[in-house]
Each structure stands twice: as structure tokens, then as C-alpha cells.
Jmol script that loads the backbone (N, CA, C; Angstrom):
load data "model"
ATOM      1  N   UNK A   1     -69.788 -38.439 124.064  1.00  0.00           N
ATOM      2  CA  UNK A   1     -69.667 -37.613 122.678  1.00  0.00           C
ATOM      3  C   UNK A   1     -68.249 -36.684 122.596  1.00  0.00           C
ATOM      4  N   UNK A   2     -68.387 -35.325 123.806  1.00  0.00           N
ATOM      5  CA  UNK A   2     -67.987 -34.427 123.417  1.00  0.00           C
ATOM      6  C   UNK A   2     -66.792 -34.201 123.363  1.00  0.00           C
ATOM      7  N   UNK A   3     -65.989 -33.704 122.524  1.00  0.00           N
ATOM      8  CA  UNK A   3     -64.789 -33.569 122.392  1.00  0.00           C
ATOM      9  C   UNK A   3     -64.254 -32.652 123.081  1.00  0.00           C
ATOM     10  N   UNK A   4     -62.583 -32.041 123.769  1.00  0.00           N
ATOM     11  CA  UNK A   4     -62.151 -31.121 124.190  1.00  0.00           C
ATOM     12  C   UNK A   4     -62.709 -30.124 123.813  1.00  0.00           C
ATOM     13  N   UNK A   5     -62.634 -29.968 122.242  1.00  0.00           N
ATOM     14  CA  UNK A   5     -63.212 -28.629 121.629  1.00  0.00           C
ATOM     15  C   UNK A   5     -65.115 -28.445 121.606  1.00  0.00           C
ATOM     16  N   UNK A   6     -66.008 -29.525 121.812  1.00  0.00           N
ATOM     17  CA  UNK A   6     -66.899 -29.314 122.224  1.00  0.00           C
ATOM     18  C   UNK A   6     -67.210 -28.570 123.648  1.00  0.00           C
ATOM     19  N   UNK A   7     -66.740 -29.031 124.371  1.00  0.00           N
ATOM     20  CA  UNK A   7     -66.301 -28.731 125.372  1.00  0.00           C
ATOM     21  C   UNK A   7     -65.886 -27.420 125.813  1.00  0.00           C
ATOM     22  N   UNK A   8     -65.152 -27.044 125.058  1.00  0.00           N
ATOM     23  CA  UNK A   8     -64.795 -25.448 125.030  1.00  0.00           C
ATOM     24  C   UNK A   8     -65.638 -24.450 124.867  1.00  0.00           C
ATOM     25  N   UNK A   9     -66.445 -24.967 123.655  1.00  0.00           N
ATOM     26  CA  UNK A   9     -67.833 -23.971 122.999  1.00  0.00           C
ATOM     27  C   UNK A   9     -69.126 -23.974 124.008  1.00  0.00           C
ATOM     28  N   UNK A  10     -68.745 -25.354 124.518  1.00  0.00           N
ATOM     29  CA  UNK A  10     -69.795 -25.420 125.349  1.00  0.00           C
ATOM     30  C   UNK A  10     -69.878 -24.690 126.758  1.00  0.00           C
ATOM     31  N   UNK A  11     -68.371 -24.252 127.444  1.00  0.00           N
ATOM     32  CA  UNK A  11     -68.219 -23.653 128.351  1.00  0.00           C
ATOM     33  C   UNK A  11     -68.174 -22.347 128.090  1.00  0.00           C
ATOM     34  N   UNK A  12     -67.581 -21.652 126.737  1.00  0.00           N
ATOM     35  CA  UNK A  12     -68.027 -19.973 126.113  1.00  0.00           C
ATOM     36  C   UNK A  12     -69.501 -20.173 126.122  1.00  0.00           C
ATOM     37  N   UNK A  13     -70.426 -21.067 125.962  1.00  0.00           N
ATOM     38  CA  UNK A  13     -71.608 -21.165 125.682  1.00  0.00           C
ATOM     39  C   UNK A  13     -72.564 -20.554 127.512  1.00  0.00           C
ATOM     40  N   UNK A  14     -71.402 -21.176 127.849  1.00  0.00           N
ATOM     41  CA  UNK A  14     -72.114 -21.544 129.570  1.00  0.00           C
ATOM     42  C   UNK A  14     -71.964 -19.922 130.157  1.00  0.00           C
ATOM     43  N   UNK A  15     -70.667 -19.372 129.703  1.00  0.00           N
ATOM     44  CA  UNK A  15     -70.125 -18.146 130.655  1.00  0.00           C
ATOM     45  C   UNK A  15     -71.318 -17.248 129.419  1.00  0.00           C
ATOM     46  N   UNK A  16     -71.733 -17.067 128.061  1.00  0.00           N
ATOM     47  CA  UNK A  16     -72.578 -16.166 127.966  1.00  0.00           C
ATOM     48  C   UNK A  16     -74.060 -16.280 128.633  1.00  0.00           C
ATOM     49  N   UNK A  17     -74.318 -17.672 128.945  1.00  0.00           N
ATOM     50  CA  UNK A  17     -75.801 -17.615 129.726  1.00  0.00           C
ATOM     51  C   UNK A  17     -75.412 -16.839 130.891  1.00  0.00           C
ATOM     52  N   UNK A  18     -74.367 -16.763 131.583  1.00  0.00           N
ATOM     53  CA  UNK A  18     -73.858 -16.581 132.763  1.00  0.00           C
ATOM     54  C   UNK A  18     -74.269 -14.934 133.131  1.00  0.00           C
ATOM     55  N   UNK A  19     -73.559 -14.381 131.746  1.00  0.00           N
ATOM     56  CA  UNK A  19     -73.666 -12.870 131.597  1.00  0.00           C
ATOM     57  C   UNK A  19     -74.991 -12.685 131.350  1.00  0.00           C
ATOM     58  N   UNK A  20     -76.147 -12.900 131.258  1.00  0.00           N
ATOM     59  CA  UNK A  20     -77.426 -12.763 130.826  1.00  0.00           C
ATOM     60  C   UNK A  20     -78.359 -11.932 131.988  1.00  0.00           C
ATOM     61  N   UNK A  21     -78.439 -10.717 131.739  1.00  0.00           N
ATOM     62  CA  UNK A  21     -78.976  -9.777 132.369  1.00  0.00           C
ATOM     63  C   UNK A  21     -80.853  -9.839 131.659  1.00  0.00           C
ATOM     64  N   UNK A  22     -81.290 -10.739 132.658  1.00  0.00           N
ATOM     65  CA  UNK A  22     -82.689 -11.765 131.154  1.00  0.00           C
ATOM     66  C   UNK A  22     -83.556 -10.430 131.244  1.00  0.00           C
ATOM     67  N   UNK A  23     -83.139  -9.345 132.383  1.00  0.00           N
ATOM     68  CA  UNK A  23     -84.177  -7.939 132.427  1.00  0.00           C
ATOM     69  C   UNK A  23     -84.053  -7.464 131.617  1.00  0.00           C
ATOM     70  N   UNK A  24     -82.703  -7.166 130.679  1.00  0.00           N
ATOM     71  CA  UNK A  24     -82.389  -6.572 129.578  1.00  0.00           C
ATOM     72  C   UNK A  24     -82.388  -6.691 128.499  1.00  0.00           C
ATOM     73  N   UNK A  25     -82.635  -8.231 127.848  1.00  0.00           N
ATOM     74  CA  UNK A  25     -82.626  -8.919 127.048  1.00  0.00           C
ATOM     75  C   UNK A  25     -83.521  -8.886 127.031  1.00  0.00           C
ATOM     76  N   UNK A  26     -83.898  -8.647 125.557  1.00  0.00           N
ATOM     77  CA  UNK A  26     -85.289  -8.548 124.734  1.00  0.00           C
ATOM     78  C   UNK A  26     -85.392  -9.933 124.227  1.00  0.00           C
ATOM     79  N   UNK A  27     -86.538 -10.747 123.493  1.00  0.00           N
ATOM     80  CA  UNK A  27     -87.268 -11.542 122.653  1.00  0.00           C
ATOM     81  C   UNK A  27     -86.020 -12.313 121.920  1.00  0.00           C
ATOM     82  N   UNK A  28     -85.809 -11.132 120.711  1.00  0.00           N
ATOM     83  CA  UNK A  28     -85.310 -11.562 119.854  1.00  0.00           C
ATOM     84  C   UNK A  28     -83.639 -12.184 119.797  1.00  0.00           C
ATOM     85  N   UNK A  29     -82.937 -11.242 121.468  1.00  0.00           N
ATOM     86  CA  UNK A  29     -81.749 -11.167 121.533  1.00  0.00           C
ATOM     87  C   UNK A  29     -81.832 -13.137 122.636  1.00  0.00           C
ATOM     88  N   UNK A  30     -82.917 -13.095 123.527  1.00  0.00           N
ATOM     89  CA  UNK A  30     -83.031 -14.822 124.599  1.00  0.00           C
ATOM     90  C   UNK A  30     -83.293 -15.821 123.161  1.00  0.00           C
ATOM     91  N   UNK A  31     -83.405 -15.778 121.703  1.00  0.00           N
ATOM     92  CA  UNK A  31     -84.279 -16.444 121.025  1.00  0.00           C
ATOM     93  C   UNK A  31     -82.866 -16.765 120.457  1.00  0.00           C
ATOM     94  N   UNK A  32     -82.007 -16.303 120.094  1.00  0.00           N
ATOM     95  CA  UNK A  32     -80.178 -16.449 119.633  1.00  0.00           C
ATOM     96  C   UNK A  32     -79.876 -17.352 120.454  1.00  0.00           C
ATOM     97  N   UNK A  33     -79.833 -16.813 121.313  1.00  0.00           N
ATOM     98  CA  UNK A  33     -78.680 -17.381 122.554  1.00  0.00           C
ATOM     99  C   UNK A  33     -79.803 -18.622 122.341  1.00  0.00           C
ATOM    100  N   UNK A  34     -81.217 -18.847 122.652  1.00  0.00           N
ATOM    101  CA  UNK A  34     -81.076 -20.388 122.972  1.00  0.00           C
ATOM    102  C   UNK A  34     -80.732 -20.584 121.673  1.00  0.00           C
ATOM    103  N   UNK A  35     -81.024 -20.372 120.505  1.00  0.00           N
ATOM    104  CA  UNK A  35     -80.525 -21.420 119.098  1.00  0.00           C
ATOM    105  C   UNK A  35     -78.806 -21.706 119.490  1.00  0.00           C
ATOM    106  N   UNK A  36     -78.480 -20.760 119.718  1.00  0.00           N
ATOM    107  CA  UNK A  36     -76.848 -20.789 119.762  1.00  0.00           C
ATOM    108  C   UNK A  36     -76.406 -21.879 121.286  1.00  0.00           C
ATOM    109  N   UNK A  37     -77.260 -22.237 122.221  1.00  0.00           N
ATOM    110  CA  UNK A  37     -76.815 -23.243 122.872  1.00  0.00           C
ATOM    111  C   UNK A  37     -77.072 -24.372 122.574  1.00  0.00           C
ATOM    112  N   UNK A  38     -78.339 -24.715 121.680  1.00  0.00           N
ATOM    113  CA  UNK A  38     -79.144 -26.209 120.982  1.00  0.00           C
ATOM    114  C   UNK A  38     -78.348 -26.595 120.117  1.00  0.00           C
ATOM    115  N   UNK A  39     -77.130 -25.557 119.611  1.00  0.00           N
ATOM    116  CA  UNK A  39     -76.862 -26.133 118.215  1.00  0.00           C
ATOM    117  C   UNK A  39     -75.786 -26.508 118.644  1.00  0.00           C
ATOM    118  N   UNK A  40     -74.724 -25.987 119.553  1.00  0.00           N
ATOM    119  CA  UNK A  40     -73.887 -26.225 120.293  1.00  0.00           C
ATOM    120  C   UNK A  40     -74.196 -27.684 120.827  1.00  0.00           C
ATOM    121  N   UNK A  41     -74.664 -27.951 121.689  1.00  0.00           N
ATOM    122  CA  UNK A  41     -75.181 -29.058 121.921  1.00  0.00           C
ATOM    123  C   UNK A  41     -75.424 -30.631 121.059  1.00  0.00           C
ATOM    124  N   UNK A  42     -75.845 -30.241 119.979  1.00  0.00           N
ATOM    125  CA  UNK A  42     -76.333 -31.418 119.420  1.00  0.00           C
ATOM    126  C   UNK A  42     -75.428 -31.661 118.645  1.00  0.00           C
ATOM    127  N   UNK A  43     -74.479 -30.631 117.974  1.00  0.00           N
ATOM    128  CA  UNK A  43     -72.891 -30.535 117.849  1.00  0.00           C
ATOM    129  C   UNK A  43     -72.027 -31.518 118.079  1.00  0.00           C
ATOM    130  N   UNK A  44     -72.579 -31.535 119.571  1.00  0.00           N
ATOM    131  CA  UNK A  44     -70.950 -32.375 120.995  1.00  0.00           C
ATOM    132  C   UNK A  44     -71.819 -33.412 120.331  1.00  0.00           C
ATOM    133  N   UNK A  45     -72.804 -33.879 119.682  1.00  0.00           N
ATOM    134  CA  UNK A  45     -73.231 -35.289 119.952  1.00  0.00           C
ATOM    135  C   UNK A  45     -72.781 -36.458 119.005  1.00  0.00           C
ATOM    136  N   UNK A  46     -72.352 -35.232 117.642  1.00  0.00           N
ATOM    137  CA  UNK A  46     -71.020 -36.514 116.777  1.00  0.00           C
ATOM    138  C   UNK A  46     -72.312 -37.271 116.271  1.00  0.00           C
ATOM    139  N   UNK A  47     -73.548 -37.193 116.243  1.00  0.00           N
ATOM    140  CA  UNK A  47     -74.136 -37.623 115.281  1.00  0.00           C
ATOM    141  C   UNK A  47     -75.110 -36.635 114.152  1.00  0.00           C
ATOM    142  N   UNK A  48     -74.927 -36.793 112.987  1.00  0.00           N
ATOM    143  CA  UNK A  48     -75.037 -36.297 112.283  1.00  0.00           C
ATOM    144  C   UNK A  48     -76.923 -36.529 111.992  1.00  0.00           C
ATOM    145  N   UNK A  49     -76.928 -37.805 112.453  1.00  0.00           N
ATOM    146  CA  UNK A  49     -78.748 -38.018 112.267  1.00  0.00           C
ATOM    147  C   UNK A  49     -79.356 -37.354 113.382  1.00  0.00           C
ATOM    148  N   UNK A  50     -78.952 -37.411 114.267  1.00  0.00           N
ATOM    149  CA  UNK A  50     -79.687 -36.923 115.453  1.00  0.00           C
ATOM    150  C   UNK A  50     -79.715 -35.584 115.572  1.00  0.00           C
ATOM    151  N   UNK A  51     -78.222 -35.232 115.058  1.00  0.00           N
ATOM    152  CA  UNK A  51     -78.367 -33.901 114.995  1.00  0.00           C
ATOM    153  C   UNK A  51     -79.560 -33.097 113.739  1.00  0.00           C
ATOM    154  N   UNK A  52     -79.606 -34.000 112.825  1.00  0.00           N
ATOM    155  CA  UNK A  52     -80.322 -33.010 112.025  1.00  0.00           C
ATOM    156  C   UNK A  52     -82.007 -33.163 112.893  1.00  0.00           C
ATOM    157  N   UNK A  53     -82.483 -34.270 113.588  1.00  0.00           N
ATOM    158  CA  UNK A  53     -83.352 -34.643 114.058  1.00  0.00           C
ATOM    159  C   UNK A  53     -83.647 -33.435 114.768  1.00  0.00           C
ATOM    160  N   UNK A  54     -82.583 -33.242 115.720  1.00  0.00           N
ATOM    161  CA  UNK A  54     -82.772 -32.280 116.305  1.00  0.00           C
ATOM    162  C   UNK A  54     -82.641 -30.866 116.150  1.00  0.00           C
ATOM    163  N   UNK A  55     -82.301 -30.638 114.993  1.00  0.00           N
ATOM    164  CA  UNK A  55     -82.231 -29.457 114.260  1.00  0.00           C
ATOM    165  C   UNK A  55     -83.463 -29.234 113.426  1.00  0.00           C
ATOM    166  N   UNK A  56     -84.381 -30.092 113.216  1.00  0.00           N
ATOM    167  CA  UNK A  56     -85.077 -29.723 112.488  1.00  0.00           C
ATOM    168  C   UNK A  56     -86.362 -29.598 113.413  1.00  0.00           C
ATOM    169  N   UNK A  57     -86.531 -30.292 115.120  1.00  0.00           N
ATOM    170  CA  UNK A  57     -87.162 -30.133 115.944  1.00  0.00           C
ATOM    171  C   UNK A  57     -87.328 -29.342 116.537  1.00  0.00           C
ATOM    172  N   UNK A  58     -85.693 -28.716 116.761  1.00  0.00           N
ATOM    173  CA  UNK A  58     -85.912 -26.418 117.303  1.00  0.00           C
ATOM    174  C   UNK A  58     -86.394 -26.002 116.297  1.00  0.00           C
ATOM    175  N   UNK A  59     -86.087 -26.448 115.294  1.00  0.00           N
ATOM    176  CA  UNK A  59     -86.809 -25.453 113.822  1.00  0.00           C
ATOM    177  C   UNK A  59     -88.674 -24.747 114.048  1.00  0.00           C
ATOM    178  N   UNK A  60     -88.731 -26.088 114.633  1.00  0.00           N
ATOM    179  CA  UNK A  60     -90.446 -26.330 114.629  1.00  0.00           C
ATOM    180  C   UNK A  60     -91.199 -25.345 115.845  1.00  0.00           C
ATOM    181  N   UNK A  61     -90.094 -25.640 116.910  1.00  0.00           N
ATOM    182  CA  UNK A  61     -90.411 -25.239 118.771  1.00  0.00           C
ATOM    183  C   UNK A  61     -90.205 -23.661 118.593  1.00  0.00           C
ATOM    184  N   UNK A  62     -89.375 -23.450 117.816  1.00  0.00           N
ATOM    185  CA  UNK A  62     -88.881 -21.725 117.546  1.00  0.00           C
ATOM    186  C   UNK A  62     -89.727 -21.379 116.949  1.00  0.00           C
ATOM    187  N   UNK A  63     -90.547 -21.857 115.897  1.00  0.00           N
ATOM    188  CA  UNK A  63     -91.796 -21.206 115.265  1.00  0.00           C
ATOM    189  C   UNK A  63     -93.140 -20.765 116.222  1.00  0.00           C
ATOM    190  N   UNK A  64     -93.574 -21.987 117.038  1.00  0.00           N
ATOM    191  CA  UNK A  64     -94.203 -21.870 117.924  1.00  0.00           C
ATOM    192  C   UNK A  64     -93.837 -21.059 119.199  1.00  0.00           C
ATOM    193  N   UNK A  65     -92.624 -21.100 119.667  1.00  0.00           N
ATOM    194  CA  UNK A  65     -91.968 -20.034 120.516  1.00  0.00           C
ATOM    195  C   UNK A  65     -92.615 -18.496 120.004  1.00  0.00           C
ATOM    196  N   UNK A  66     -92.136 -18.532 118.883  1.00  0.00           N
ATOM    197  CA  UNK A  66     -92.624 -17.126 117.939  1.00  0.00           C
ATOM    198  C   UNK A  66     -94.092 -16.971 118.468  1.00  0.00           C
ATOM    199  N   UNK A  67     -94.926 -17.518 118.025  1.00  0.00           N
ATOM    200  CA  UNK A  67     -96.125 -17.253 117.918  1.00  0.00           C
ATOM    201  C   UNK A  67     -96.971 -16.959 119.735  1.00  0.00           C
ATOM    202  N   UNK A  68     -95.715 -17.269 120.045  1.00  0.00           N
ATOM    203  CA  UNK A  68     -96.565 -17.367 121.223  1.00  0.00           C
ATOM    204  C   UNK A  68     -95.816 -16.381 122.530  1.00  0.00           C
ATOM    205  N   UNK A  69     -94.549 -16.105 122.422  1.00  0.00           N
ATOM    206  CA  UNK A  69     -93.754 -15.530 122.678  1.00  0.00           C
ATOM    207  C   UNK A  69     -94.338 -14.414 123.886  1.00  0.00           C
ATOM    208  N   UNK A  70     -94.999 -13.626 123.334  1.00  0.00           N
ATOM    209  CA  UNK A  70     -96.049 -12.465 123.824  1.00  0.00           C
ATOM    210  C   UNK A  70     -96.689 -12.743 125.405  1.00  0.00           C
ATOM    211  N   UNK A  71     -97.210 -14.317 125.290  1.00  0.00           N
ATOM    212  CA  UNK A  71     -98.230 -15.077 126.060  1.00  0.00           C
ATOM    213  C   UNK A  71     -96.639 -15.413 127.226  1.00  0.00           C
ATOM    214  N   UNK A  72     -95.538 -15.632 127.139  1.00  0.00           N
ATOM    215  CA  UNK A  72     -94.930 -16.738 128.100  1.00  0.00           C
ATOM    216  C   UNK A  72     -94.343 -15.757 129.291  1.00  0.00           C
ATOM    217  N   UNK A  73     -94.320 -16.327 130.658  1.00  0.00           N
ATOM    218  CA  UNK A  73     -93.999 -14.981 131.725  1.00  0.00           C
ATOM    219  C   UNK A  73     -92.756 -15.011 131.789  1.00  0.00           C
ATOM    220  N   UNK A  74     -91.425 -16.212 131.419  1.00  0.00           N
ATOM    221  CA  UNK A  74     -90.797 -16.781 131.893  1.00  0.00           C
ATOM    222  C   UNK A  74     -89.714 -17.442 130.446  1.00  0.00           C
ATOM    223  N   UNK A  75     -89.410 -16.697 129.412  1.00  0.00           N
ATOM    224  CA  UNK A  75     -88.856 -17.119 128.047  1.00  0.00           C
ATOM    225  C   UNK A  75     -87.374 -16.799 129.082  1.00  0.00           C
ATOM    226  N   UNK A  76     -86.717 -15.384 129.802  1.00  0.00           N
ATOM    227  CA  UNK A  76     -85.757 -15.843 130.414  1.00  0.00           C
ATOM    228  C   UNK A  76     -85.040 -17.296 130.293  1.00  0.00           C
ATOM    229  N   UNK A  77     -86.192 -17.912 131.864  1.00  0.00           N
ATOM    230  CA  UNK A  77     -85.748 -18.808 132.403  1.00  0.00           C
ATOM    231  C   UNK A  77     -85.731 -19.845 131.631  1.00  0.00           C
ATOM    232  N   UNK A  78     -86.372 -19.961 130.850  1.00  0.00           N
ATOM    233  CA  UNK A  78     -86.392 -21.267 129.505  1.00  0.00           C
ATOM    234  C   UNK A  78     -84.866 -21.090 129.458  1.00  0.00           C
ATOM    235  N   UNK A  79     -84.666 -20.489 128.563  1.00  0.00           N
ATOM    236  CA  UNK A  79     -83.312 -19.723 128.222  1.00  0.00           C
ATOM    237  C   UNK A  79     -81.957 -20.523 129.139  1.00  0.00           C
ATOM    238  N   UNK A  80     -82.153 -19.831 130.424  1.00  0.00           N
ATOM    239  CA  UNK A  80     -81.061 -20.067 131.467  1.00  0.00           C
ATOM    240  C   UNK A  80     -80.630 -21.473 131.976  1.00  0.00           C
ATOM    241  N   UNK A  81     -82.204 -22.019 131.834  1.00  0.00           N
ATOM    242  CA  UNK A  81     -82.393 -23.381 132.417  1.00  0.00           C
ATOM    243  C   UNK A  81     -81.447 -24.458 132.107  1.00  0.00           C
ATOM    244  N   UNK A  82     -80.387 -23.752 130.459  1.00  0.00           N
ATOM    245  CA  UNK A  82     -80.025 -24.316 130.425  1.00  0.00           C
ATOM    246  C   UNK A  82     -78.474 -24.670 130.872  1.00  0.00           C
ATOM    247  N   UNK A  83     -78.170 -23.949 131.524  1.00  0.00           N
ATOM    248  CA  UNK A  83     -76.976 -23.380 131.989  1.00  0.00           C
ATOM    249  C   UNK A  83     -76.665 -25.127 132.963  1.00  0.00           C
ATOM    250  N   UNK A  84     -77.225 -25.913 133.539  1.00  0.00           N
ATOM    251  CA  UNK A  84     -77.045 -26.765 134.632  1.00  0.00           C
ATOM    252  C   UNK A  84     -76.431 -27.884 133.767  1.00  0.00           C
ATOM    253  N   UNK A  85     -77.492 -28.136 132.173  1.00  0.00           N
ATOM    254  CA  UNK A  85     -77.613 -29.053 131.400  1.00  0.00           C
ATOM    255  C   UNK A  85     -76.294 -28.945 130.738  1.00  0.00           C
ATOM    256  N   UNK A  86     -75.232 -27.513 130.039  1.00  0.00           N
ATOM    257  CA  UNK A  86     -74.149 -27.443 129.223  1.00  0.00           C
ATOM    258  C   UNK A  86     -72.684 -27.744 130.765  1.00  0.00           C
ATOM    259  N   UNK A  87     -73.121 -27.567 132.299  1.00  0.00           N
ATOM    260  CA  UNK A  87     -72.404 -28.561 133.242  1.00  0.00           C
ATOM    261  C   UNK A  87     -72.453 -29.907 132.707  1.00  0.00           C
ATOM    262  N   UNK A  88     -73.704 -30.457 132.919  1.00  0.00           N
ATOM    263  CA  UNK A  88     -73.402 -32.057 132.910  1.00  0.00           C
ATOM    264  C   UNK A  88     -73.217 -32.540 131.387  1.00  0.00           C
ATOM    265  N   UNK A  89     -72.946 -32.188 130.468  1.00  0.00           N
ATOM    266  CA  UNK A  89     -72.251 -32.463 129.755  1.00  0.00           C
ATOM    267  C   UNK A  89     -71.097 -32.382 129.273  1.00  0.00           C
ATOM    268  N   UNK A  90     -70.289 -30.617 130.068  1.00  0.00           N
ATOM    269  CA  UNK A  90     -68.964 -30.959 130.283  1.00  0.00           C
ATOM    270  C   UNK A  90     -68.421 -31.241 131.200  1.00  0.00           C
ATOM    271  N   UNK A  91     -69.096 -32.123 132.160  1.00  0.00           N
ATOM    272  CA  UNK A  91     -68.591 -33.162 133.415  1.00  0.00           C
ATOM    273  C   UNK A  91     -68.699 -34.527 132.643  1.00  0.00           C
ATOM    274  N   UNK A  92     -69.591 -34.460 131.765  1.00  0.00           N
ATOM    275  CA  UNK A  92     -69.745 -36.045 131.098  1.00  0.00           C
ATOM    276  C   UNK A  92     -70.333 -37.023 131.963  1.00  0.00           C
ATOM    277  N   UNK A  93     -71.418 -36.726 132.244  1.00  0.00           N
ATOM    278  CA  UNK A  93     -72.633 -36.875 133.262  1.00  0.00           C
ATOM    279  C   UNK A  93     -73.743 -36.792 132.496  1.00  0.00           C
ATOM    280  N   UNK A  94     -73.799 -38.448 131.662  1.00  0.00           N
ATOM    281  CA  UNK A  94     -74.842 -38.625 131.139  1.00  0.00           C
ATOM    282  C   UNK A  94     -76.240 -39.072 131.194  1.00  0.00           C
ATOM    283  N   UNK A  95     -76.345 -38.940 132.267  1.00  0.00           N
ATOM    284  CA  UNK A  95     -77.781 -39.434 133.111  1.00  0.00           C
ATOM    285  C   UNK A  95     -78.408 -38.292 133.695  1.00  0.00           C
ATOM    286  N   UNK A  96     -77.329 -37.512 134.126  1.00  0.00           N
ATOM    287  CA  UNK A  96     -78.121 -35.964 134.582  1.00  0.00           C
ATOM    288  C   UNK A  96     -78.243 -35.370 133.318  1.00  0.00           C
ATOM    289  N   UNK A  97     -77.545 -35.124 132.361  1.00  0.00           N
ATOM    290  CA  UNK A  97     -77.537 -34.625 131.491  1.00  0.00           C
ATOM    291  C   UNK A  97     -79.022 -34.470 130.397  1.00  0.00           C
ATOM    292  N   UNK A  98     -79.162 -36.093 130.661  1.00  0.00           N
ATOM    293  CA  UNK A  98     -80.623 -36.624 129.853  1.00  0.00           C
ATOM    294  C   UNK A  98     -81.863 -36.454 130.883  1.00  0.00           C
ATOM    295  N   UNK A  99     -81.436 -36.187 132.113  1.00  0.00           N
ATOM    296  CA  UNK A  99     -82.684 -35.959 133.132  1.00  0.00           C
ATOM    297  C   UNK A  99     -82.638 -34.579 132.666  1.00  0.00           C
ATOM    298  N   UNK A 100     -81.798 -33.763 132.502  1.00  0.00           N
ATOM    299  CA  UNK A 100     -82.590 -31.931 132.375  1.00  0.00           C
ATOM    300  C   UNK A 100     -82.541 -31.621 131.602  1.00  0.00           C
ATOM    301  N   UNK A 101     -82.062 -32.567 130.149  1.00  0.00           N
ATOM    302  CA  UNK A 101     -82.631 -32.413 128.793  1.00  0.00           C
ATOM    303  C   UNK A 101     -84.250 -32.829 128.873  1.00  0.00           C
ATOM    304  N   UNK A 102     -84.569 -33.376 129.343  1.00  0.00           N
ATOM    305  CA  UNK A 102     -86.227 -34.370 129.455  1.00  0.00           C
ATOM    306  C   UNK A 102     -86.712 -33.438 129.871  1.00  0.00           C
ATOM    307  N   UNK A 103     -86.789 -32.768 131.578  1.00  0.00           N
ATOM    308  CA  UNK A 103     -87.281 -32.075 131.962  1.00  0.00           C
ATOM    309  C   UNK A 103     -87.180 -30.232 131.277  1.00  0.00           C
ATOM    310  N   UNK A 104     -86.395 -30.227 130.581  1.00  0.00           N
ATOM    311  CA  UNK A 104     -86.392 -29.064 130.047  1.00  0.00           C
ATOM    312  C   UNK A 104     -87.065 -28.883 128.634  1.00  0.00           C
ATOM    313  N   UNK A 105     -87.253 -29.976 127.656  1.00  0.00           N
ATOM    314  CA  UNK A 105     -88.309 -30.087 127.270  1.00  0.00           C
ATOM    315  C   UNK A 105     -89.680 -29.981 127.331  1.00  0.00           C
ATOM    316  N   UNK A 106     -89.981 -30.770 128.694  1.00  0.00           N
ATOM    317  CA  UNK A 106     -90.779 -30.783 129.539  1.00  0.00           C
ATOM    318  C   UNK A 106     -91.648 -29.625 130.256  1.00  0.00           C
ATOM    319  N   UNK A 107     -91.153 -29.318 130.341  1.00  0.00           N
ATOM    320  CA  UNK A 107     -91.311 -27.048 130.838  1.00  0.00           C
ATOM    321  C   UNK A 107     -91.722 -26.757 129.519  1.00  0.00           C
ATOM    322  N   UNK A 108     -90.604 -26.962 128.758  1.00  0.00           N
ATOM    323  CA  UNK A 108     -91.623 -25.973 127.408  1.00  0.00           C
ATOM    324  C   UNK A 108     -92.800 -26.357 126.711  1.00  0.00           C
ATOM    325  N   UNK A 109     -92.985 -28.185 127.021  1.00  0.00           N
ATOM    326  CA  UNK A 109     -94.582 -28.253 126.757  1.00  0.00           C
ATOM    327  C   UNK A 109     -95.382 -27.583 127.062  1.00  0.00           C
ATOM    328  N   UNK A 110     -94.998 -27.299 128.952  1.00  0.00           N
ATOM    329  CA  UNK A 110     -95.774 -26.906 129.543  1.00  0.00           C
ATOM    330  C   UNK A 110     -96.296 -25.514 129.532  1.00  0.00           C
ATOM    331  N   UNK A 111     -95.283 -24.992 129.528  1.00  0.00           N
ATOM    332  CA  UNK A 111     -95.200 -23.254 129.150  1.00  0.00           C
ATOM    333  C   UNK A 111     -96.022 -23.423 127.872  1.00  0.00           C
ATOM    334  N   UNK A 112     -95.880 -23.873 126.699  1.00  0.00           N
ATOM    335  CA  UNK A 112     -96.538 -23.387 125.303  1.00  0.00           C
ATOM    336  C   UNK A 112     -97.807 -23.519 125.074  1.00  0.00           C
ATOM    337  N   UNK A 113     -98.273 -25.030 126.151  1.00  0.00           N
ATOM    338  CA  UNK A 113     -99.676 -25.130 126.551  1.00  0.00           C
ATOM    339  C   UNK A 113    -100.181 -24.378 127.437  1.00  0.00           C
ATOM    340  N   UNK A 114     -99.315 -24.149 128.670  1.00  0.00           N
ATOM    341  CA  UNK A 114    -100.469 -22.541 129.105  1.00  0.00           C
ATOM    342  C   UNK A 114    -100.480 -21.182 128.033  1.00  0.00           C
ATOM    343  N   UNK A 115     -99.508 -21.030 127.289  1.00  0.00           N
ATOM    344  CA  UNK A 115     -99.968 -19.727 126.521  1.00  0.00           C
ATOM    345  C   UNK A 115    -101.027 -20.038 125.718  1.00  0.00           C
ATOM    346  N   UNK A 116    -100.975 -20.794 125.042  1.00  0.00           N
ATOM    347  CA  UNK A 116    -102.206 -21.542 124.158  1.00  0.00           C
ATOM    348  C   UNK A 116    -103.409 -21.087 124.799  1.00  0.00           C
TER     349      UNK A 116
END
end "model"
wireframe off; spacefill off
backbone 0.3
color backbone group
């Protein structure tokens, strides 16, 4: 459902991800970028019910992340892995995007469980 405008927004977000020097970014900056990525993807669905659900879920996930950020070994990698997902959305490849999104969520869950 992503429009040309959505794809342009996602392309800009992708460029920002590419410019991330994860060694120089602090946790707050990475979390803000993560939020920006998620919200751009959610908006591209053009499904207000799904977007609302995802925003609520992301708010809870961010709270969890804040609690355990000091124990997580690869926070930057978690943010940077959005790149291929964004590319799949821009390319209009729903199967690949779905798999990458699933892998991302499952990876986040594993990372949080390990931190706990």
C-alpha cells in the first residue's frame, strides 16, 4: 500500500540508516532513529487500525528496551537491520518484507530475553 510519497519517506529514512556510525551514536539517538523507522513503516500501511496497534506495541517495546538497553550488546545492529526491510517495502516485495519484519521482531524478543 505504500505510495510514492511513502517510498520517498522510507528512502530518506534508509539514507539516514546508512549514515549511522553506530559507534558514535548514543542510545537515545539510536532509539529515536528506531522510532522514526517504525513510524514510517507503519504509516506506509495506510491501515489506521493496524498503525494504531503497531504504535501501541512499539511504545511498550520501547519501554522494555529502555529498561534493558545497558545490557543489550548490539543495539545499533538492531536498528541498522531495518535497512533491508525498508528496501523490500520500497521495492514492493511483500513476502520478503514480511519475513524480514518477522525476523526483526523475533530477534528483538531474543535479545530482550537474553538481557533479562
